[in-house]
N, C-alpha and C positions, 0 to 999 in steps of 0.2 A: 662945322657945328657938331656933326656926328663924332668926329675925332675927340673933340673936347668932352662931349658927353661920356664916351667910352673911357677916357682918361679919368674923369671925375668918378665914374662908377668903380673903376679899378682902385682908385685912391680910397674911396669910401669902404670898399670891401677889405682892403688891407688894414685900415684903421679899425674897422669893426672886429677883425680877427685879433688885433693887438689889444683892444679894450676887453674883448672876451677872455683872452689869456690872463690879463691882469685881474679881471673880475674873479676868475676861477681860483687864482692864487690867493686873492684876498678872502674869498669865501672859505677856503680851506683853513687859512690862518684864523679867521673869526670863529669857525666851529671848534678848532682846537682850543682857542682861548676860552670859549664858552664852557667847554667840557672841563677845563682846568678850574675855572671859577666854581663850577658845581662841585667838583671834587674838594676844593678848599673849603667850601661851605659845609659839606658833609663832615669834614674833619673838625672844623671849628665847632659846629653844633654838637657833634658827638662828644668832644672833649669838654666843652664849656657847659653845655646844657645837661648832659647825662653823666658827666664825670668819668667817661671811659678812659682807660689808659691810652696813650698815643699810638699803641700798636694794636690795631683791630682790622677787621675785614669789612668791606662795604660791597653791596651788590646792587645790580639794576634789575628790576622786574618789569616785564612788559606783558601784563595780563591780556587775555583775549577780551574783545569788546563785551561789556556787560558783566565781566567777572571781577571788576575792580573792588566792589564791596566785599566779596568773598575773600579775595586776596588780602585786603586790609584787615579783615576779621581774623584770618589765620595768622598773619604777622603779629597782630596784637595779642592773640592767645599765646603765641610762642615767646614773644619778647616783652610782654607787659610786666610780668613778675609782680602781680598784685595791684597794678595800676588799672583803673577802669578802661575798657577799650573804647574806641571811637574818638572823634575829635575832642581835644581837651581845650578848655578855656584857659588861656594863658594869664588872664587877669590883667588889670592895668589898662594900658592904652592899646586898643585893637585896631590900629590904623592900617596895618599891612594886609588885612583880609586873608591871612593864612590859617589853615587848620593845623592844630598841634596833635600829634599822635604820640604814643609811648615809644616811638622810634623816630629816627630822622627820615622824613619823607619830603623829597623835592621832585617837582614835576620837571621833566625834560622832554619837550615836544619839539624836535627840530623841524623846521619848515623846509619844504622842498621847492626847488626852482627847476622847471623843465630845462633840459639842455638843448 
């Protein structure tokens, strides 16, 4: 009985390591895909919504906690070019609950899983 238990524990340990390796590979692929989707959305919104030429630069900002409002105001002051700052009402159907700024703004909050 002890031999069977040790054999089962060893089998479970090997299977756990296999599943963990597959999970880590899938996690990496999912994060890369998510980042690419965000990049494509920035491109599409920049070109279609703001009429930018297809050759432009995009940046990621990670403000300190509590500085989000100041960073958004500074970006709006620099990039608005006569458009009022702050969230814009897109008009029409507002089902997606997104705020519109005079620049492309997408949230990217990756979630962490302990190793």
